[in-house]
LUMFILO-205430 format. One record per atom (N, C-alpha, C, O): residue number from 1; chain; atom name; z negated, y negated, x. Coordinates in steps of 0.1 Angstrom, whole numbers. Layout:
BEGIN
+------+------+--------+-------+-------+-------+
! lofi ! kero ! lodren !     z !     y !     x !
+------+------+--------+-------+-------+-------+
!  NUM !    A !     CA !     Z !     Y !     X !
...
+------+------+--------+-------+-------+-------+
This chain:
BEGIN
+------+------+--------+-------+-------+-------+
! lofi ! kero ! lodren !     z !     y !     x !
+------+------+--------+-------+-------+-------+
!    1 !    A !      N ! -1052 !   524 !  -790 !
!    1 !    A !     CA ! -1059 !   536 !  -793 !
!    1 !    A !      C ! -1068 !   541 !  -782 !
!    1 !    A !      O ! -1072 !   552 !  -782 !
!    2 !    A !      N ! -1072 !   532 !  -772 !
!    2 !    A !     CA ! -1081 !   537 !  -762 !
!    2 !    A !      C ! -1095 !   538 !  -768 !
!    2 !    A !      O ! -1103 !   545 !  -761 !
!    3 !    A !      N ! -1098 !   533 !  -779 !
!    3 !    A !     CA ! -1112 !   534 !  -785 !
!    3 !    A !      C ! -1114 !   548 !  -790 !
!    3 !    A !      O ! -1126 !   552 !  -790 !
!    4 !    A !      N ! -1104 !   555 !  -794 !
!    4 !    A !     CA ! -1106 !   569 !  -800 !
!    4 !    A !      C ! -1112 !   578 !  -789 !
!    4 !    A !      O ! -1121 !   586 !  -793 !
!    5 !    A !      N ! -1107 !   579 !  -777 !
!    5 !    A !     CA ! -1113 !   588 !  -767 !
!    5 !    A !      C ! -1128 !   584 !  -764 !
!    5 !    A !      O ! -1136 !   593 !  -762 !
!    6 !    A !      N ! -1131 !   572 !  -764 !
!    6 !    A !     CA ! -1145 !   567 !  -762 !
!    6 !    A !      C ! -1154 !   572 !  -774 !
!    6 !    A !      O ! -1165 !   576 !  -771 !
!    7 !    A !      N ! -1149 !   570 !  -786 !
!    7 !    A !     CA ! -1156 !   575 !  -797 !
!    7 !    A !      C ! -1158 !   590 !  -797 !
!    7 !    A !      O ! -1169 !   595 !  -800 !
!    8 !    A !      N ! -1148 !   597 !  -794 !
!    8 !    A !     CA ! -1149 !   612 !  -793 !
!    8 !    A !      C ! -1159 !   616 !  -782 !
!    8 !    A !      O ! -1166 !   625 !  -784 !
!    9 !    A !      N ! -1158 !   609 !  -771 !
!    9 !    A !     CA ! -1167 !   612 !  -760 !
!    9 !    A !      C ! -1182 !   609 !  -764 !
!    9 !    A !      O ! -1191 !   617 !  -761 !
!   10 !    A !      N ! -1184 !   598 !  -771 !
!   10 !    A !     CA ! -1197 !   595 !  -775 !
!   10 !    A !      C ! -1202 !   605 !  -786 !
!   10 !    A !      O ! -1214 !   609 !  -786 !
!   11 !    A !      N ! -1193 !   609 !  -795 !
!   11 !    A !     CA ! -1197 !   619 !  -805 !
!   11 !    A !      C ! -1200 !   632 !  -798 !
!   11 !    A !      O ! -1210 !   639 !  -802 !
!   12 !    A !      N ! -1192 !   636 !  -788 !
!   12 !    A !     CA ! -1195 !   648 !  -781 !
!   12 !    A !      C ! -1209 !   648 !  -774 !
!   12 !    A !      O ! -1216 !   657 !  -774 !
!   13 !    A !      N ! -1211 !   636 !  -768 !
!   13 !    A !     CA ! -1224 !   634 !  -761 !
!   13 !    A !      C ! -1236 !   635 !  -771 !
!   13 !    A !      O ! -1246 !   641 !  -768 !
!   14 !    A !      N ! -1234 !   629 !  -783 !
!   14 !    A !     CA ! -1245 !   630 !  -793 !
!   14 !    A !      C ! -1247 !   644 !  -797 !
!   14 !    A !      O ! -1258 !   648 !  -799 !
!   15 !    A !      N ! -1236 !   652 !  -799 !
!   15 !    A !     CA ! -1237 !   665 !  -803 !
!   15 !    A !      C ! -1244 !   674 !  -792 !
!   15 !    A !      O ! -1253 !   682 !  -796 !
!   16 !    A !      N ! -1241 !   671 !  -780 !
!   16 !    A !     CA ! -1248 !   679 !  -769 !
!   16 !    A !      C ! -1263 !   675 !  -768 !
!   16 !    A !      O ! -1271 !   684 !  -767 !
!   17 !    A !      N ! -1266 !   663 !  -770 !
!   17 !    A !     CA ! -1280 !   658 !  -769 !
!   17 !    A !      C ! -1287 !   664 !  -782 !
!   17 !    A !      O ! -1299 !   669 !  -780 !
!   18 !    A !      N ! -1281 !   664 !  -793 !
!   18 !    A !     CA ! -1287 !   670 !  -805 !
!   18 !    A !      C ! -1289 !   685 !  -803 !
!   18 !    A !      O ! -1300 !   690 !  -807 !
!   19 !    A !      N ! -1280 !   692 !  -798 !
!   19 !    A !     CA ! -1281 !   706 !  -795 !
!   19 !    A !      C ! -1292 !   709 !  -785 !
!   19 !    A !      O ! -1300 !   718 !  -787 !
!   20 !    A !      N ! -1293 !   701 !  -775 !
!   20 !    A !     CA ! -1304 !   703 !  -765 !
!   20 !    A !      C ! -1318 !   700 !  -771 !
!   20 !    A !      O ! -1327 !   707 !  -769 !
!   21 !    A !      N ! -1318 !   690 !  -780 !
!   21 !    A !     CA ! -1331 !   686 !  -786 !
!   21 !    A !      C ! -1335 !   698 !  -796 !
!   21 !    A !      O ! -1347 !   701 !  -796 !
!   22 !    A !      N ! -1326 !   703 !  -803 !
!   22 !    A !     CA ! -1329 !   714 !  -812 !
!   22 !    A !      C ! -1333 !   727 !  -804 !
!   22 !    A !      O ! -1343 !   734 !  -808 !
!   23 !    A !      N ! -1327 !   729 !  -793 !
!   23 !    A !     CA ! -1330 !   741 !  -784 !
!   23 !    A !      C ! -1345 !   739 !  -779 !
!   23 !    A !      O ! -1353 !   748 !  -779 !
!   24 !    A !      N ! -1348 !   726 !  -775 !
!   24 !    A !     CA ! -1362 !   724 !  -770 !
!   24 !    A !      C ! -1372 !   725 !  -781 !
!   24 !    A !      O ! -1383 !   730 !  -779 !
!   25 !    A !      N ! -1368 !   721 !  -793 !
!   25 !    A !     CA ! -1377 !   723 !  -805 !
!   25 !    A !      C ! -1380 !   737 !  -807 !
!   25 !    A !      O ! -1391 !   741 !  -810 !
!   26 !    A !      N ! -1369 !   746 !  -807 !
!   26 !    A !     CA ! -1371 !   760 !  -809 !
!   26 !    A !      C ! -1379 !   766 !  -798 !
!   26 !    A !      O ! -1388 !   775 !  -801 !
!   27 !    A !      N ! -1377 !   762 !  -786 !
!   27 !    A !     CA ! -1385 !   767 !  -775 !
!   27 !    A !      C ! -1400 !   764 !  -776 !
!   27 !    A !      O ! -1409 !   772 !  -774 !
!   28 !    A !      N ! -1402 !   751 !  -780 !
!   28 !    A !     CA ! -1416 !   747 !  -782 !
!   28 !    A !      C ! -1423 !   755 !  -793 !
!   28 !    A !      O ! -1435 !   759 !  -792 !
!   29 !    A !      N ! -1416 !   757 !  -804 !
!   29 !    A !     CA ! -1422 !   765 !  -815 !
!   29 !    A !      C ! -1424 !   779 !  -811 !
!   29 !    A !      O ! -1435 !   785 !  -814 !
!   30 !    A !      N ! -1415 !   785 !  -803 !
!   30 !    A !     CA ! -1418 !   799 !  -798 !
!   30 !    A !      C ! -1430 !   799 !  -788 !
!   30 !    A !      O ! -1438 !   808 !  -789 !
!   31 !    A !      N ! -1431 !   789 !  -780 !
!   31 !    A !     CA ! -1443 !   788 !  -771 !
!   31 !    A !      C ! -1456 !   787 !  -779 !
!   31 !    A !      O ! -1466 !   793 !  -775 !
!   32 !    A !      N ! -1456 !   779 !  -789 !
!   32 !    A !     CA ! -1468 !   777 !  -797 !
!   32 !    A !      C ! -1471 !   791 !  -804 !
!   32 !    A !      O ! -1483 !   794 !  -805 !
!   33 !    A !      N ! -1461 !   798 !  -809 !
!   33 !    A !     CA ! -1463 !   811 !  -815 !
!   33 !    A !      C ! -1469 !   820 !  -805 !
!   33 !    A !      O ! -1478 !   828 !  -809 !
!   34 !    A !      N ! -1464 !   820 !  -793 !
!   34 !    A !     CA ! -1469 !   830 !  -783 !
!   34 !    A !      C ! -1483 !   826 !  -779 !
!   34 !    A !      O ! -1491 !   835 !  -777 !
!   35 !    A !      N ! -1486 !   814 !  -778 !
!   35 !    A !     CA ! -1500 !   810 !  -775 !
!   35 !    A !      C ! -1510 !   814 !  -786 !
!   35 !    A !      O ! -1521 !   819 !  -784 !
!   36 !    A !      N ! -1505 !   812 !  -799 !
!   36 !    A !     CA ! -1514 !   816 !  -810 !
!   36 !    A !      C ! -1516 !   831 !  -810 !
!   36 !    A !      O ! -1527 !   836 !  -813 !
!   37 !    A !      N ! -1505 !   839 !  -807 !
!   37 !    A !     CA ! -1507 !   853 !  -807 !
!   37 !    A !      C ! -1516 !   857 !  -796 !
!   37 !    A !      O ! -1524 !   867 !  -797 !
!   38 !    A !      N ! -1515 !   851 !  -784 !
!   38 !    A !     CA ! -1524 !   854 !  -773 !
!   38 !    A !      C ! -1539 !   851 !  -776 !
!   38 !    A !      O ! -1547 !   859 !  -773 !
!   39 !    A !      N ! -1541 !   840 !  -783 !
!   39 !    A !     CA ! -1555 !   837 !  -787 !
!   39 !    A !      C ! -1560 !   847 !  -797 !
!   39 !    A !      O ! -1571 !   852 !  -796 !
!   40 !    A !      N ! -1552 !   851 !  -807 !
!   40 !    A !     CA ! -1555 !   861 !  -817 !
!   40 !    A !      C ! -1558 !   874 !  -810 !
!   40 !    A !      O ! -1568 !   881 !  -814 !
!   41 !    A !      N ! -1550 !   878 !  -801 !
!   41 !    A !     CA ! -1552 !   891 !  -794 !
!   41 !    A !      C ! -1564 !   891 !  -786 !
!   41 !    A !      O ! -1572 !   901 !  -785 !
!   42 !    A !      N ! -1567 !   880 !  -779 !
!   42 !    A !     CA ! -1579 !   878 !  -772 !
!   42 !    A !      C ! -1592 !   880 !  -780 !
!   42 !    A !      O ! -1601 !   886 !  -777 !
!   43 !    A !      N ! -1591 !   873 !  -792 !
!   43 !    A !     CA ! -1603 !   874 !  -801 !
!   43 !    A !      C ! -1604 !   889 !  -806 !
!   43 !    A !      O ! -1615 !   894 !  -808 !
!   44 !    A !      N ! -1593 !   895 !  -810 !
!   44 !    A !     CA ! -1594 !   909 !  -815 !
!   44 !    A !      C ! -1599 !   918 !  -804 !
!   44 !    A !      O ! -1606 !   927 !  -807 !
!   45 !    A !      N ! -1595 !   916 !  -792 !
!   45 !    A !     CA ! -1600 !   924 !  -781 !
!   45 !    A !      C ! -1615 !   923 !  -779 !
!   45 !    A !      O ! -1622 !   933 !  -777 !
!   46 !    A !      N ! -1619 !   910 !  -779 !
!   46 !    A !     CA ! -1634 !   908 !  -778 !
!   46 !    A !      C ! -1641 !   914 !  -790 !
!   46 !    A !      O ! -1652 !   920 !  -787 !
!   47 !    A !      N ! -1636 !   913 !  -802 !
!   47 !    A !     CA ! -1642 !   920 !  -813 !
!   47 !    A !      C ! -1643 !   935 !  -812 !
!   47 !    A !      O ! -1653 !   941 !  -815 !
!   48 !    A !      N ! -1632 !   941 !  -808 !
!   48 !    A !     CA ! -1631 !   955 !  -806 !
!   48 !    A !      C ! -1640 !   960 !  -795 !
!   48 !    A !      O ! -1647 !   970 !  -796 !
!   49 !    A !      N ! -1641 !   952 !  -784 !
!   49 !    A !     CA ! -1650 !   956 !  -773 !
!   49 !    A !      C ! -1665 !   955 !  -778 !
!   49 !    A !      O ! -1673 !   964 !  -775 !
!   50 !    A !      N ! -1668 !   945 !  -786 !
!   50 !    A !     CA ! -1682 !   944 !  -791 !
!   50 !    A !      C ! -1685 !   956 !  -800 !
!   50 !    A !      O ! -1696 !   962 !  -800 !
!   51 !    A !      N ! -1675 !   960 !  -809 !
!   51 !    A !     CA ! -1677 !   971 !  -818 !
!   51 !    A !      C ! -1679 !   984 !  -810 !
!   51 !    A !      O ! -1687 !   993 !  -814 !
!   52 !    A !      N ! -1670 !   986 !  -800 !
!   52 !    A !     CA ! -1671 !   998 !  -792 !
!   52 !    A !      C ! -1685 !   999 !  -784 !
!   52 !    A !      O ! -1691 !  1009 !  -784 !
!   53 !    A !      N ! -1689 !   987 !  -779 !
!   53 !    A !     CA ! -1702 !   987 !  -772 !
!   53 !    A !      C ! -1713 !   990 !  -781 !
!   53 !    A !      O ! -1722 !   997 !  -778 !
!   54 !    A !      N ! -1713 !   984 !  -793 !
!   54 !    A !     CA ! -1723 !   987 !  -803 !
!   54 !    A !      C ! -1723 !  1002 !  -807 !
!   54 !    A !      O ! -1734 !  1008 !  -808 !
!   55 !    A !      N ! -1712 !  1007 !  -809 !
!   55 !    A !     CA ! -1711 !  1022 !  -813 !
!   55 !    A !      C ! -1716 !  1030 !  -802 !
!   55 !    A !      O ! -1723 !  1040 !  -804 !
!   56 !    A !      N ! -1712 !  1027 !  -789 !
!   56 !    A !     CA ! -1717 !  1035 !  -778 !
!   56 !    A !      C ! -1733 !  1034 !  -777 !
!   56 !    A !      O ! -1739 !  1044 !  -774 !
!   57 !    A !      N ! -1738 !  1022 !  -778 !
!   57 !    A !     CA ! -1752 !  1020 !  -778 !
!   57 !    A !      C ! -1759 !  1028 !  -789 !
!   57 !    A !      O ! -1770 !  1033 !  -787 !
!   58 !    A !      N ! -1753 !  1028 !  -801 !
!   58 !    A !     CA ! -1759 !  1036 !  -812 !
!   58 !    A !      C ! -1759 !  1051 !  -809 !
!   58 !    A !      O ! -1769 !  1057 !  -811 !
!   59 !    A !      N ! -1748 !  1055 !  -803 !
!   59 !    A !     CA ! -1747 !  1070 !  -799 !
!   59 !    A !      C ! -1757 !  1073 !  -788 !
!   59 !    A !      O ! -1763 !  1084 !  -789 !
!   60 !    A !      N ! -1758 !  1064 !  -779 !
!   60 !    A !     CA ! -1768 !  1067 !  -768 !
!   60 !    A !      C ! -1782 !  1067 !  -773 !
!   60 !    A !      O ! -1790 !  1075 !  -769 !
!   61 !    A !      N ! -1784 !  1058 !  -783 !
!   61 !    A !     CA ! -1797 !  1058 !  -790 !
!   61 !    A !      C ! -1800 !  1071 !  -797 !
!   61 !    A !      O ! -1811 !  1077 !  -796 !
!   62 !    A !      N ! -1790 !  1076 !  -804 !
!   62 !    A !     CA ! -1791 !  1089 !  -811 !
!   62 !    A !      C ! -1793 !  1100 !  -801 !
!   62 !    A !      O ! -1801 !  1109 !  -803 !
!   63 !    A !      N ! -1786 !  1100 !  -790 !
!   63 !    A !     CA ! -1787 !  1110 !  -779 !
!   63 !    A !      C ! -1801 !  1110 !  -773 !
!   63 !    A !      O ! -1807 !  1121 !  -771 !
!   64 !    A !      N ! -1806 !  1098 !  -771 !
!   64 !    A !     CA ! -1820 !  1097 !  -766 !
!   64 !    A !      C ! -1830 !  1103 !  -776 !
!   64 !    A !      O ! -1840 !  1109 !  -772 !
!   65 !    A !      N ! -1828 !  1100 !  -788 !
!   65 !    A !     CA ! -1837 !  1105 !  -799 !
!   65 !    A !      C ! -1836 !  1120 !  -800 !
!   65 !    A !      O ! -1846 !  1127 !  -801 !
!   66 !    A !      N ! -1824 !  1126 !  -799 !
!   66 !    A !     CA ! -1823 !  1140 !  -799 !
!   66 !    A !      C ! -1829 !  1147 !  -787 !
!   66 !    A !      O ! -1835 !  1157 !  -787 !
!   67 !    A !      N ! -1827 !  1140 !  -775 !
!   67 !    A !     CA ! -1833 !  1145 !  -763 !
!   67 !    A !      C ! -1849 !  1145 !  -764 !
!   67 !    A !      O ! -1855 !  1155 !  -760 !
!   68 !    A !      N ! -1854 !  1135 !  -770 !
!   68 !    A !     CA ! -1869 !  1134 !  -772 !
!   68 !    A !      C ! -1873 !  1145 !  -782 !
!   68 !    A !      O ! -1884 !  1151 !  -779 !
!   69 !    A !      N ! -1866 !  1146 !  -793 !
!   69 !    A !     CA ! -1870 !  1157 !  -802 !
!   69 !    A !      C ! -1869 !  1170 !  -796 !
!   69 !    A !      O ! -1877 !  1179 !  -799 !
!   70 !    A !      N ! -1859 !  1173 !  -788 !
!   70 !    A !     CA ! -1857 !  1186 !  -781 !
!   70 !    A !      C ! -1869 !  1188 !  -772 !
!   70 !    A !      O ! -1874 !  1200 !  -772 !
!   71 !    A !      N ! -1873 !  1178 !  -765 !
!   71 !    A !     CA ! -1885 !  1179 !  -756 !
!   71 !    A !      C ! -1898 !  1182 !  -764 !
!   71 !    A !      O ! -1906 !  1191 !  -760 !
!   72 !    A !      N ! -1899 !  1176 !  -775 !
!   72 !    A !     CA ! -1911 !  1178 !  -784 !
!   72 !    A !      C ! -1911 !  1193 !  -789 !
!   72 !    A !      O ! -1921 !  1199 !  -789 !
!   73 !    A !      N ! -1899 !  1197 !  -793 !
!   73 !    A !     CA ! -1898 !  1211 !  -798 !
!   73 !    A !      C ! -1901 !  1221 !  -787 !
!   73 !    A !      O ! -1908 !  1231 !  -789 !
!   74 !    A !      N ! -1895 !  1218 !  -775 !
!   74 !    A !     CA ! -1898 !  1227 !  -764 !
!   74 !    A !      C ! -1913 !  1228 !  -761 !
!   74 !    A !      O ! -1919 !  1238 !  -758 !
!   75 !    A !      N ! -1920 !  1216 !  -761 !
!   75 !    A !     CA ! -1934 !  1216 !  -758 !
!   75 !    A !      C ! -1942 !  1224 !  -769 !
!   75 !    A !      O ! -1951 !  1231 !  -766 !
!   76 !    A !      N ! -1937 !  1222 !  -781 !
!   76 !    A !     CA ! -1944 !  1230 !  -792 !
!   76 !    A !      C ! -1942 !  1245 !  -791 !
!   76 !    A !      O ! -1951 !  1252 !  -793 !
!   77 !    A !      N ! -1930 !  1249 !  -787 !
!   77 !    A !     CA ! -1927 !  1263 !  -785 !
!   77 !    A !      C ! -1935 !  1269 !  -773 !
!   77 !    A !      O ! -1940 !  1280 !  -774 !
!   78 !    A !      N ! -1936 !  1261 !  -763 !
!   78 !    A !     CA ! -1944 !  1266 !  -751 !
!   78 !    A !      C ! -1959 !  1267 !  -755 !
!   78 !    A !      O ! -1966 !  1276 !  -751 !
!   79 !    A !      N ! -1964 !  1257 !  -762 !
!   79 !    A !     CA ! -1978 !  1257 !  -767 !
!   79 !    A !      C ! -1980 !  1269 !  -776 !
!   79 !    A !      O ! -1991 !  1275 !  -775 !
!   80 !    A !      N ! -1970 !  1273 !  -783 !
!   80 !    A !     CA ! -1972 !  1285 !  -792 !
!   80 !    A !      C ! -1968 !  1298 !  -785 !
!   80 !    A !      O ! -1969 !  1309 !  -792 !
!   81 !    A !      N ! -1964 !  1297 !  -773 !
!   81 !    A !     CA ! -1960 !  1309 !  -765 !
!   81 !    A !      C ! -1949 !  1317 !  -772 !
!   81 !    A !      O ! -1950 !  1329 !  -773 !
!   82 !    A !      N ! -1939 !  1310 !  -777 !
!   82 !    A !     CA ! -1928 !  1316 !  -784 !
!   82 !    A !      C ! -1915 !  1315 !  -776 !
!   82 !    A !      O ! -1912 !  1304 !  -771 !
!   83 !    A !      N ! -1908 !  1326 !  -774 !
!   83 !    A !     CA ! -1895 !  1325 !  -767 !
!   83 !    A !      C ! -1885 !  1326 !  -778 !
!   83 !    A !      O ! -1884 !  1335 !  -786 !
!   84 !    A !      N ! -1876 !  1315 !  -779 !
!   84 !    A !     CA ! -1866 !  1315 !  -790 !
!   84 !    A !      C ! -1856 !  1326 !  -789 !
!   84 !    A !      O ! -1848 !  1328 !  -798 !
!   85 !    A !      N ! -1855 !  1332 !  -777 !
!   85 !    A !     CA ! -1845 !  1343 !  -776 !
!   85 !    A !      C ! -1851 !  1356 !  -779 !
!   85 !    A !      O ! -1845 !  1367 !  -778 !
!   86 !    A !      N ! -1863 !  1356 !  -784 !
!   86 !    A !     CA ! -1869 !  1368 !  -789 !
!   86 !    A !      C ! -1881 !  1372 !  -781 !
!   86 !    A !      O ! -1882 !  1371 !  -769 !
!   87 !    A !      N ! -1892 !  1375 !  -789 !
!   87 !    A !     CA ! -1904 !  1379 !  -782 !
!   87 !    A !      C ! -1913 !  1367 !  -779 !
!   87 !    A !      O ! -1910 !  1355 !  -784 !
!   88 !    A !      N ! -1924 !  1369 !  -772 !
!   88 !    A !     CA ! -1933 !  1359 !  -768 !
!   88 !    A !      C ! -1932 !  1357 !  -753 !
!   88 !    A !      O ! -1928 !  1366 !  -746 !
!   89 !    A !      N ! -1937 !  1345 !  -748 !
!   89 !    A !     CA ! -1937 !  1342 !  -734 !
!   89 !    A !      C ! -1948 !  1349 !  -727 !
!   89 !    A !      O ! -1950 !  1347 !  -715 !
+------+------+--------+-------+-------+-------+
């Protein structure tokens, strides 16, 4: 019966190796998922930053347009000698 302990030891070794292989497989899958999430978040961040920059540029453009319109209105009021707070200049 000395063959039985050898067979049990071999079976135990196979189970340990199979468990380790399965654990490495799960770790590799988790690492791939983390890398994919990181790439996705990086792309989303870049997209959001572009959208934010575009929106800010649009708002700055509107602000510049309003500033220019305000200046034109002020020039017209000065040319007409009109004080918007009442009376004439």
